Backbone and ligand atoms as CSV (ligand in chain L), in Angstrom:
chain,resi,resn,atom,element,x,y,z
A,1,UNK,N,N,0.116,-22.460,4.610
A,1,UNK,CA,C,1.241,-21.498,4.612
A,1,UNK,C,C,2.518,-22.194,4.137
A,2,UNK,N,N,3.269,-21.528,3.268
A,2,UNK,CA,C,4.548,-22.080,2.800
A,2,UNK,C,C,5.523,-22.205,3.976
A,3,UNK,N,N,6.395,-23.195,3.914
A,3,UNK,CA,C,7.455,-23.297,4.926
A,3,UNK,C,C,8.731,-22.671,4.392
A,4,UNK,N,N,8.928,-21.423,4.750
A,4,UNK,CA,C,10.093,-20.712,4.211
A,4,UNK,C,C,11.350,-20.991,5.037
A,5,UNK,N,N,12.464,-21.030,4.330
A,5,UNK,CA,C,13.761,-21.103,5.026
A,5,UNK,C,C,14.597,-19.898,4.593
A,6,UNK,N,N,15.058,-19.165,5.577
A,6,UNK,CA,C,15.781,-17.918,5.298
A,6,UNK,C,C,17.134,-17.930,6.018
A,7,UNK,N,N,18.145,-17.558,5.276
A,7,UNK,CA,C,19.490,-17.450,5.844
A,7,UNK,C,C,19.785,-15.974,6.101
A,8,UNK,N,N,20.219,-15.660,7.322
A,8,UNK,CA,C,20.631,-14.295,7.640
A,8,UNK,C,C,22.148,-14.272,7.788
A,9,UNK,N,N,22.772,-13.536,6.908
A,9,UNK,CA,C,24.240,-13.493,6.870
A,9,UNK,C,C,24.759,-12.139,7.336
A,10,UNK,N,N,25.718,-12.188,8.227
A,10,UNK,CA,C,26.327,-10.963,8.742
A,10,UNK,C,C,27.819,-10.974,8.417
A,11,UNK,N,N,28.277,-9.915,7.812
A,11,UNK,CA,C,29.675,-9.834,7.403
A,11,UNK,C,C,30.614,-9.360,8.504
A,12,UNK,N,N,31.824,-8.960,8.112
A,12,UNK,CA,C,32.897,-8.681,9.061
A,12,UNK,C,C,32.600,-7.532,10.017
A,13,UNK,N,N,33.066,-7.720,11.229
A,13,UNK,CA,C,32.983,-6.736,12.327
A,13,UNK,C,C,31.587,-6.610,12.931
A,14,UNK,N,N,30.624,-7.318,12.380
A,14,UNK,CA,C,29.276,-7.213,12.947
A,14,UNK,C,C,29.156,-8.013,14.244
A,15,UNK,N,N,30.134,-8.885,14.503
A,15,UNK,CA,C,30.188,-9.546,15.818
A,15,UNK,C,C,30.499,-8.536,16.927
A,16,UNK,N,N,30.973,-7.356,16.543
A,16,UNK,CA,C,31.340,-6.336,17.537
A,16,UNK,C,C,30.199,-5.348,17.815
A,17,UNK,N,N,29.053,-5.589,17.211
A,17,UNK,CA,C,27.939,-4.650,17.422
A,17,UNK,C,C,27.637,-4.501,18.912
A,18,UNK,N,N,27.286,-3.292,19.270
A,18,UNK,CA,C,27.064,-3.002,20.694
A,18,UNK,C,C,28.262,-2.243,21.250
A,19,UNK,N,N,29.474,-2.701,20.808
A,19,UNK,CA,C,30.718,-2.031,21.246
A,19,UNK,C,C,31.272,-1.175,20.127
A,20,UNK,N,N,30.962,-1.553,18.901
A,20,UNK,CA,C,31.599,-0.940,17.731
A,20,UNK,C,C,30.896,0.361,17.353
A,21,UNK,N,N,31.629,1.458,17.357
A,21,UNK,CA,C,31.100,2.761,16.933
A,21,UNK,C,C,29.588,2.900,17.201
A,22,UNK,N,N,29.197,2.895,18.469
A,22,UNK,CA,C,27.762,2.913,18.776
A,22,UNK,C,C,27.029,4.137,18.239
A,23,UNK,N,N,27.762,5.225,18.041
A,23,UNK,CA,C,27.126,6.425,17.467
A,23,UNK,C,C,26.627,6.173,16.049
A,24,UNK,N,N,27.256,5.239,15.360
A,24,UNK,CA,C,26.848,4.919,13.980
A,24,UNK,C,C,25.969,3.674,13.954
A,25,UNK,N,N,26.405,2.633,14.688
A,25,UNK,CA,C,25.734,1.336,14.549
A,25,UNK,C,C,24.752,1.032,15.678
A,26,UNK,N,N,24.707,1.911,16.680
A,26,UNK,CA,C,23.735,1.718,17.751
A,26,UNK,C,C,24.253,0.791,18.843
A,27,UNK,N,N,23.400,0.538,19.823
A,27,UNK,CA,C,23.766,-0.235,21.026
A,27,UNK,C,C,23.397,-1.700,20.876
A,28,UNK,N,N,22.631,-2.023,19.854
A,28,UNK,CA,C,22.137,-3.395,19.731
A,28,UNK,C,C,23.266,-4.364,19.383
A,29,UNK,N,N,23.224,-5.521,20.005
A,29,UNK,CA,C,24.223,-6.548,19.701
A,29,UNK,C,C,23.696,-7.422,18.559
A,30,UNK,N,N,24.618,-8.217,18.012
A,30,UNK,CA,C,24.218,-9.144,16.953
A,30,UNK,C,C,23.190,-10.151,17.481
A,31,UNK,N,N,23.401,-10.600,18.712
A,31,UNK,CA,C,22.452,-11.542,19.326
A,31,UNK,C,C,21.062,-10.948,19.414
A,32,UNK,N,N,20.987,-9.660,19.770
A,32,UNK,CA,C,19.651,-9.067,19.919
A,32,UNK,C,C,18.985,-8.913,18.546
A,33,UNK,N,N,19.781,-8.700,17.512
A,33,UNK,CA,C,19.199,-8.638,16.158
A,33,UNK,C,C,18.661,-10.017,15.772
A,34,UNK,N,N,19.481,-11.047,15.995
A,34,UNK,CA,C,19.036,-12.399,15.639
A,34,UNK,C,C,17.824,-12.827,16.460
A,35,UNK,N,N,17.812,-12.441,17.733
A,35,UNK,CA,C,16.660,-12.781,18.587
A,35,UNK,C,C,15.390,-12.096,18.084
A,36,UNK,N,N,15.532,-10.840,17.674
A,36,UNK,CA,C,14.370,-10.111,17.134
A,36,UNK,C,C,13.850,-10.765,15.864
A,37,UNK,N,N,14.766,-11.161,14.997
A,37,UNK,CA,C,14.353,-11.836,13.754
A,37,UNK,C,C,13.636,-13.145,14.082
A,38,UNK,N,N,14.200,-13.859,15.045
A,38,UNK,CA,C,13.641,-15.159,15.409
A,38,UNK,C,C,12.197,-15.018,15.904
A,39,UNK,N,N,11.940,-13.977,16.674
A,39,UNK,CA,C,10.587,-13.723,17.187
A,39,UNK,C,C,9.603,-13.548,16.045
A,40,UNK,N,N,9.998,-12.720,15.072
A,40,UNK,CA,C,9.117,-12.467,13.922
A,40,UNK,C,C,8.933,-13.764,13.136
A,41,UNK,N,N,10.020,-14.494,12.943
A,41,UNK,CA,C,9.992,-15.705,12.114
A,41,UNK,C,C,9.143,-16.805,12.746
A,42,UNK,N,N,9.259,-16.949,14.071
A,42,UNK,CA,C,8.545,-18.024,14.773
A,42,UNK,C,C,7.045,-17.969,14.521
A,43,UNK,N,N,6.513,-16.751,14.612
A,43,UNK,CA,C,5.071,-16.556,14.412
A,43,UNK,C,C,4.619,-17.050,13.056
A,44,UNK,N,N,5.512,-16.973,12.090
A,44,UNK,CA,C,5.165,-17.355,10.715
A,44,UNK,C,C,5.725,-18.721,10.356
A,45,UNK,N,N,6.228,-19.410,11.346
A,45,UNK,CA,C,6.802,-20.752,11.134
A,45,UNK,C,C,7.914,-20.752,10.092
A,46,UNK,N,N,8.690,-19.683,10.102
A,46,UNK,CA,C,9.833,-19.587,9.186
A,46,UNK,C,C,11.050,-20.165,9.877
A,47,UNK,N,N,11.805,-20.975,9.134
A,47,UNK,CA,C,13.053,-21.502,9.688
A,47,UNK,C,C,14.182,-20.548,9.320
A,48,UNK,N,N,14.821,-20.012,10.358
A,48,UNK,CA,C,15.920,-19.069,10.129
A,48,UNK,C,C,17.254,-19.749,10.409
A,49,UNK,N,N,18.246,-19.384,9.638
A,49,UNK,CA,C,19.623,-19.736,9.970
A,49,UNK,C,C,20.427,-18.457,10.040
A,50,UNK,N,N,21.403,-18.423,10.940
A,50,UNK,CA,C,22.193,-17.205,11.145
A,50,UNK,C,C,23.669,-17.548,11.023
A,51,UNK,N,N,24.394,-16.678,10.359
A,51,UNK,CA,C,25.832,-16.924,10.243
A,51,UNK,C,C,26.549,-15.590,10.170
A,52,UNK,N,N,27.581,-15.456,10.987
A,52,UNK,CA,C,28.437,-14.258,10.920
A,52,UNK,C,C,29.868,-14.715,10.701
A,53,UNK,N,N,30.569,-14.011,9.840
A,53,UNK,CA,C,32.003,-14.284,9.715
A,53,UNK,C,C,32.751,-13.013,9.359
A,54,UNK,N,N,33.999,-12.997,9.807
A,54,UNK,CA,C,34.907,-11.911,9.429
A,54,UNK,C,C,35.704,-12.278,8.189
A,55,UNK,N,N,35.400,-13.456,7.610
A,55,UNK,CA,C,36.205,-13.984,6.507
A,55,UNK,C,C,35.370,-14.134,5.239
A,56,UNK,N,N,35.858,-13.552,4.198
A,56,UNK,CA,C,35.126,-13.556,2.928
A,56,UNK,C,C,34.820,-14.982,2.455
A,57,UNK,N,N,35.835,-15.854,2.510
A,57,UNK,CA,C,35.678,-17.232,2.022
A,57,UNK,C,C,34.626,-17.998,2.809
A,58,UNK,N,N,34.563,-17.747,4.114
A,58,UNK,CA,C,33.570,-18.446,4.945
A,58,UNK,C,C,32.163,-18.016,4.552
A,59,UNK,N,N,32.004,-16.745,4.201
A,59,UNK,CA,C,30.688,-16.258,3.757
A,59,UNK,C,C,30.341,-16.875,2.402
A,60,UNK,N,N,31.335,-16.972,1.528
A,60,UNK,CA,C,31.123,-17.613,0.216
A,60,UNK,C,C,30.709,-19.075,0.429
A,61,UNK,N,N,31.413,-19.786,1.305
A,61,UNK,CA,C,31.077,-21.195,1.583
A,61,UNK,C,C,29.632,-21.319,2.065
A,62,UNK,N,N,29.231,-20.407,2.916
A,62,UNK,CA,C,27.883,-20.460,3.485
A,62,UNK,C,C,26.826,-20.219,2.397
A,63,UNK,N,N,27.094,-19.285,1.507
A,63,UNK,CA,C,26.153,-19.022,0.405
A,63,UNK,C,C,26.090,-20.249,-0.517
A,64,UNK,N,N,27.238,-20.824,-0.808
A,64,UNK,CA,C,27.251,-22.026,-1.662
A,64,UNK,C,C,26.444,-23.153,-1.020
A,65,UNK,N,N,26.593,-23.327,0.288
A,65,UNK,CA,C,25.886,-24.413,0.983
A,65,UNK,C,C,24.377,-24.168,1.006
A,66,UNK,N,N,23.970,-22.902,0.858
A,66,UNK,CA,C,22.532,-22.571,0.900
A,66,UNK,C,C,21.835,-22.841,-0.438
A,67,UNK,N,N,22.621,-22.960,-1.489
A,67,UNK,CA,C,22.022,-23.121,-2.827
A,67,UNK,C,C,21.145,-24.369,-2.857
A,68,UNK,N,N,19.920,-24.176,-3.338
A,68,UNK,CA,C,19.016,-25.316,-3.491
A,68,UNK,C,C,18.224,-25.662,-2.245
A,69,UNK,N,N,18.545,-25.070,-1.091
A,69,UNK,CA,C,17.782,-25.428,0.116
A,69,UNK,C,C,17.337,-24.210,0.923
A,70,UNK,N,N,17.450,-23.032,0.343
A,70,UNK,CA,C,17.125,-21.799,1.070
A,70,UNK,C,C,16.286,-20.906,0.159
A,71,UNK,N,N,15.228,-20.325,0.729
A,71,UNK,CA,C,14.317,-19.520,-0.111
A,71,UNK,C,C,14.780,-18.081,-0.277
A,72,UNK,N,N,15.368,-17.531,0.773
A,72,UNK,CA,C,15.833,-16.135,0.725
A,72,UNK,C,C,17.077,-15.986,1.582
A,73,UNK,N,N,17.868,-14.980,1.234
A,73,UNK,CA,C,18.970,-14.562,2.104
A,73,UNK,C,C,18.727,-13.105,2.492
A,74,UNK,N,N,18.917,-12.829,3.777
A,74,UNK,CA,C,19.012,-11.436,4.237
A,74,UNK,C,C,20.489,-11.242,4.557
A,75,UNK,N,N,21.124,-10.319,3.874
A,75,UNK,CA,C,22.574,-10.185,4.049
A,75,UNK,C,C,22.981,-8.753,4.359
A,76,UNK,N,N,23.770,-8.628,5.424
A,76,UNK,CA,C,24.516,-7.399,5.641
A,76,UNK,C,C,25.973,-7.750,5.348
A,77,UNK,N,N,26.439,-7.439,4.150
A,77,UNK,CA,C,27.804,-7.836,3.781
A,77,UNK,C,C,28.864,-6.968,4.449
A,78,UNK,N,N,28.426,-5.961,5.192
A,78,UNK,CA,C,29.339,-5.040,5.895
A,78,UNK,C,C,30.374,-4.490,4.914
A,79,UNK,N,N,31.648,-4.461,5.294
A,79,UNK,CA,C,32.645,-3.827,4.410
A,79,UNK,C,C,32.765,-4.542,3.061
A,80,UNK,N,N,32.429,-5.843,3.026
A,80,UNK,CA,C,32.511,-6.563,1.748
A,80,UNK,C,C,31.499,-6.060,0.720
A,81,UNK,N,N,30.496,-5.336,1.207
A,81,UNK,CA,C,29.537,-4.697,0.289
A,81,UNK,C,C,30.275,-3.949,-0.816
A,82,UNK,N,N,31.320,-3.253,-0.376
A,82,UNK,CA,C,31.969,-2.282,-1.251
A,82,UNK,C,C,33.140,-2.865,-2.032
A,83,UNK,N,N,33.479,-4.125,-1.747
A,83,UNK,CA,C,34.717,-4.671,-2.334
A,83,UNK,C,C,34.592,-6.062,-2.945
A,84,UNK,N,N,33.568,-6.827,-2.560
A,84,UNK,CA,C,33.684,-8.273,-2.805
A,84,UNK,C,C,33.015,-8.775,-4.080
A,85,UNK,N,N,33.827,-9.001,-5.084
A,85,UNK,CA,C,33.330,-9.673,-6.288
A,85,UNK,C,C,33.039,-11.140,-5.951
A,86,UNK,N,N,33.776,-11.697,-4.998
A,86,UNK,CA,C,33.563,-13.101,-4.612
A,86,UNK,C,C,32.159,-13.317,-4.029
A,87,UNK,N,N,31.705,-12.394,-3.201
A,87,UNK,CA,C,30.343,-12.524,-2.649
A,87,UNK,C,C,29.305,-12.341,-3.749
A,88,UNK,N,N,29.558,-11.393,-4.622
A,88,UNK,CA,C,28.643,-11.169,-5.744
A,88,UNK,C,C,28.522,-12.442,-6.582
A,89,UNK,N,N,29.661,-13.041,-6.908
A,89,UNK,CA,C,29.645,-14.243,-7.739
A,89,UNK,C,C,28.959,-15.402,-7.026
A,90,UNK,N,N,29.196,-15.515,-5.722
A,90,UNK,CA,C,28.584,-16.615,-4.960
A,90,UNK,C,C,27.065,-16.493,-4.968
A,91,UNK,N,N,26.584,-15.292,-4.803
A,91,UNK,CA,C,25.142,-15.081,-4.725
A,91,UNK,C,C,24.505,-15.266,-6.106
A,92,UNK,N,N,25.237,-14.866,-7.137
A,92,UNK,CA,C,24.761,-15.101,-8.509
A,92,UNK,C,C,24.677,-16.595,-8.781
A,93,UNK,N,N,25.694,-17.305,-8.377
A,93,UNK,CA,C,25.758,-18.735,-8.640
A,93,UNK,C,C,24.693,-19.494,-7.839
A,94,UNK,N,N,24.452,-19.079,-6.601
A,94,UNK,CA,C,23.452,-19.765,-5.769
A,94,UNK,C,C,22.032,-19.470,-6.251
A,95,UNK,N,N,21.870,-18.345,-6.941
A,95,UNK,CA,C,20.560,-17.953,-7.490
A,95,UNK,C,C,19.466,-17.944,-6.416
A,96,UNK,N,N,19.782,-17.402,-5.258
A,96,UNK,CA,C,18.805,-17.261,-4.163
A,96,UNK,C,C,18.431,-15.783,-4.079
A,97,UNK,N,N,17.135,-15.459,-4.099
A,97,UNK,CA,C,16.775,-14.045,-3.954
A,97,UNK,C,C,17.243,-13.513,-2.601
A,98,UNK,N,N,17.646,-12.246,-2.585
A,98,UNK,CA,C,18.172,-11.719,-1.318
A,98,UNK,C,C,17.824,-10.253,-1.130
A,99,UNK,N,N,17.821,-9.863,0.142
A,99,UNK,CA,C,17.648,-8.467,0.519
A,99,UNK,C,C,18.952,-8.013,1.172
A,100,UNK,N,N,19.488,-6.900,0.688
A,100,UNK,CA,C,20.718,-6.338,1.268
A,100,UNK,C,C,20.326,-5.347,2.355
A,101,UNK,N,N,20.929,-5.495,3.516
A,101,UNK,CA,C,20.594,-4.564,4.599
A,101,UNK,C,C,21.860,-3.934,5.178
A,102,UNK,N,N,21.687,-2.735,5.680
A,102,UNK,CA,C,22.751,-2.041,6.417
A,102,UNK,C,C,22.123,-1.337,7.603
A,103,UNK,N,N,22.836,-1.376,8.712
A,103,UNK,CA,C,22.354,-0.669,9.901
A,103,UNK,C,C,22.376,0.837,9.673
A,104,UNK,N,N,23.494,1.308,9.123
A,104,UNK,CA,C,23.654,2.752,8.925
A,104,UNK,C,C,23.143,3.147,7.542
A,105,UNK,N,N,22.904,4.432,7.388
A,105,UNK,CA,C,22.535,4.949,6.063
A,105,UNK,C,C,23.834,5.178,5.289
A,106,UNK,N,N,24.169,4.228,4.430
A,106,UNK,CA,C,25.480,4.277,3.757
A,106,UNK,C,C,25.601,5.473,2.810
A,107,UNK,N,N,24.479,6.097,2.499
A,107,UNK,CA,C,24.504,7.270,1.597
A,107,UNK,C,C,24.786,8.574,2.335
A,108,UNK,N,N,24.785,8.484,3.647
A,108,UNK,CA,C,25.031,9.670,4.488
A,108,UNK,C,C,26.476,9.700,4.955
A,109,UNK,N,N,27.275,8.720,4.515
A,109,UNK,CA,C,28.602,8.538,5.090
A,109,UNK,C,C,29.690,8.786,4.039
A,110,UNK,N,N,30.843,8.154,4.191
A,110,UNK,CA,C,31.938,8.376,3.244
A,110,UNK,C,C,31.505,7.956,1.836
A,111,UNK,N,N,32.091,8.619,0.878
A,111,UNK,CA,C,31.799,8.355,-0.538
A,111,UNK,C,C,31.954,6.856,-0.893
A,112,UNK,N,N,33.028,6.220,-0.368
A,112,UNK,CA,C,33.295,4.830,-0.769
A,112,UNK,C,C,32.207,3.863,-0.313
A,113,UNK,N,N,31.382,4.279,0.669
A,113,UNK,CA,C,30.312,3.387,1.131
A,113,UNK,C,C,29.079,3.456,0.235
A,114,UNK,N,N,29.054,4.397,-0.690
A,114,UNK,CA,C,27.857,4.547,-1.544
A,114,UNK,C,C,27.809,3.510,-2.641
A,115,UNK,N,N,28.923,2.820,-2.852
A,115,UNK,CA,C,28.960,1.827,-3.925
A,115,UNK,C,C,28.812,0.429,-3.319
A,116,UNK,N,N,27.836,-0.313,-3.851
A,116,UNK,CA,C,27.659,-1.701,-3.432
A,116,UNK,C,C,27.817,-2.599,-4.646
A,117,UNK,N,N,28.564,-3.676,-4.478
A,117,UNK,CA,C,28.735,-4.634,-5.573
A,117,UNK,C,C,27.594,-5.650,-5.618
A,118,UNK,N,N,26.643,-5.501,-4.708
A,118,UNK,CA,C,25.536,-6.470,-4.648
A,118,UNK,C,C,24.172,-5.870,-4.983
A,119,UNK,N,N,24.027,-4.563,-4.768
A,119,UNK,CA,C,22.688,-3.945,-4.814
A,119,UNK,C,C,21.915,-4.189,-6.095
A,120,UNK,N,N,22.605,-4.191,-7.221
A,120,UNK,CA,C,21.866,-4.349,-8.487
A,120,UNK,C,C,21.304,-5.758,-8.646
A,121,UNK,N,N,21.770,-6.696,-7.828
A,121,UNK,CA,C,21.248,-8.066,-7.882
A,121,UNK,C,C,20.157,-8.293,-6.839
A,122,UNK,N,N,20.070,-7.389,-5.870
A,122,UNK,CA,C,19.175,-7.596,-4.717
A,122,UNK,C,C,17.717,-7.356,-5.090
A,123,UNK,N,N,16.823,-8.052,-4.358
A,123,UNK,CA,C,15.389,-7.754,-4.489
A,123,UNK,C,C,15.165,-6.316,-4.027
A,124,UNK,N,N,15.931,-5.901,-3.037
A,124,UNK,CA,C,15.857,-4.531,-2.539
A,124,UNK,C,C,16.951,-4.292,-1.521
A,125,UNK,N,N,17.128,-3.037,-1.190
A,125,UNK,CA,C,18.167,-2.652,-0.229
A,125,UNK,C,C,17.502,-1.805,0.860
A,126,UNK,N,N,17.806,-2.125,2.110
A,126,UNK,CA,C,17.242,-1.358,3.232
A,126,UNK,C,C,18.407,-0.885,4.091
A,127,UNK,N,N,18.506,0.419,4.303
A,127,UNK,CA,C,19.628,0.900,5.114
A,127,UNK,C,C,19.207,2.080,5.964
A,128,UNK,N,N,19.907,2.227,7.094
A,128,UNK,CA,C,19.735,3.425,7.899
A,128,UNK,C,C,18.806,3.267,9.079
A,129,UNK,N,N,18.234,2.084,9.266
A,129,UNK,CA,C,17.254,1.904,10.334
A,129,UNK,C,C,17.770,1.034,11.475
A,130,UNK,N,N,19.088,0.908,11.597
A,130,UNK,CA,C,19.634,0.076,12.669
A,130,UNK,C,C,19.095,-1.344,12.547
A,131,UNK,N,N,18.791,-1.956,13.695
A,131,UNK,CA,C,18.321,-3.352,13.660
A,131,UNK,C,C,17.016,-3.485,12.875
A,132,UNK,N,N,16.274,-2.378,12.783
A,132,UNK,CA,C,14.999,-2.444,12.055
A,132,UNK,C,C,15.206,-2.680,10.560
A,133,UNK,N,N,16.403,-2.386,10.051
A,133,UNK,CA,C,16.676,-2.702,8.637
A,133,UNK,C,C,16.480,-4.207,8.407
A,134,UNK,N,N,16.973,-5.008,9.363
A,134,UNK,CA,C,16.819,-6.468,9.242
A,134,UNK,C,C,15.350,-6.876,9.365
A,135,UNK,N,N,14.664,-6.259,10.349
A,135,UNK,CA,C,13.272,-6.659,10.594
A,135,UNK,C,C,12.401,-6.278,9.387
A,136,UNK,N,N,12.698,-5.122,8.797
A,136,UNK,CA,C,11.938,-4.700,7.614
A,136,UNK,C,C,12.173,-5.671,6.457
A,137,UNK,N,N,13.414,-6.134,6.337
A,137,UNK,CA,C,13.732,-7.093,5.264
A,137,UNK,C,C,12.916,-8.372,5.451
A,138,UNK,N,N,12.866,-8.857,6.684
A,138,UNK,CA,C,12.098,-10.081,6.944
A,138,UNK,C,C,10.610,-9.838,6.703
A,139,UNK,N,N,10.129,-8.681,7.091
A,139,UNK,CA,C,8.708,-8.380,6.874
A,139,UNK,C,C,8.374,-8.247,5.395
A,140,UNK,N,N,9.324,-7.768,4.612
A,140,UNK,CA,C,9.106,-7.741,3.156
A,140,UNK,C,C,8.899,-9.169,2.639
A,141,UNK,N,N,9.776,-10.080,3.058
A,141,UNK,CA,C,9.688,-11.466,2.567
A,141,UNK,C,C,8.360,-12.087,3.014
A,142,UNK,N,N,7.983,-11.828,4.268
A,142,UNK,CA,C,6.712,-12.355,4.775
A,142,UNK,C,C,5.541,-11.811,3.948
A,143,UNK,N,N,5.546,-10.496,3.713
A,143,UNK,CA,C,4.441,-9.896,2.949
A,143,UNK,C,C,4.385,-10.485,1.543
A,144,UNK,N,N,5.542,-10.655,0.938
A,144,UNK,CA,C,5.575,-11.138,-0.445
A,144,UNK,C,C,5.173,-12.610,-0.527
A,145,UNK,N,N,5.657,-13.410,0.392
A,145,UNK,CA,C,5.503,-14.871,0.247
A,145,UNK,C,C,4.345,-15.452,1.032
A,146,UNK,N,N,3.942,-14.797,2.118
A,146,UNK,CA,C,2.992,-15.457,3.020
A,146,UNK,C,C,1.651,-14.736,3.200
A,147,UNK,N,N,1.553,-13.502,2.750
A,147,UNK,CA,C,0.259,-12.812,2.986
A,147,UNK,C,C,-0.715,-13.059,1.844
L,1,LIG,C1,C,27.441,-1.586,7.244
L,1,LIG,C2,C,27.990,-0.409,6.420
L,1,LIG,C3,C,29.345,-0.760,5.843
L,1,LIG,O1,O,29.843,0.326,5.072
L,1,LIG,C4,C,30.340,-1.046,6.942
L,1,LIG,O2,O,31.578,-1.435,6.414
L,1,LIG,C5,C,29.835,-2.053,7.915
L,1,LIG,C6,C,28.430,-2.049,8.297
L,1,LIG,C7,C,26.144,-1.221,7.982
L,1,LIG,O3,O,25.468,-2.132,8.431
L,1,LIG,O4,O,25.809,-0.040,8.110
L,1,LIG,O5,O,30.604,-2.830,8.475
L,1,LIG,O6,O,27.162,-2.640,6.362
C-alpha cells in the first residue's frame, strides 16, 4: 500500500464551527471533522496534517510548505473560495492535486457563493454534505490511490 500524505486545510471562520450559523453549517466542530478524517485515514495508514487559519497569507504559506512533500490537499477555502487569487496561485505553484469541499451547498445560497476561484483546478468539488463533504473527499482519494 502506498504511504499517502494528505493536508487538510480549513479557511477563515471554520474555527467557529459548532457555534457559527448552525442552521447552515451544522453542529459539528472543526475538531470533530478532523477526528473523523483521522479515523478513516488511520485504517489506511494515511498521514494527515490539519491546518486552519483566518489569514490568507498563512494558508498560502502552508500550501507552499506542502509542495514536494504532500500527495493531496483537501481544502475548504471558506470565504476565500470566492475571492482569493493568492490561494489559486499558491495551489497552482505547489502543483498538488486537491479536492475542494464545502459544508453547505454553495449553489443553494447567495449568488456570490456560486463562483469559486479554485474549482476549475480541483480534481473535484464536494459540497452540501456537512462534515461528510470532507469524508467523501478523503474516500475519493483512498479509492483512487489505494484500492
Ligand atoms: C463554506 C461556504 C463559503 O461560502 C463560506 O464563506 C464559508 C464556508 C462552506 O463550507 O460551506 O465560510 O466554504
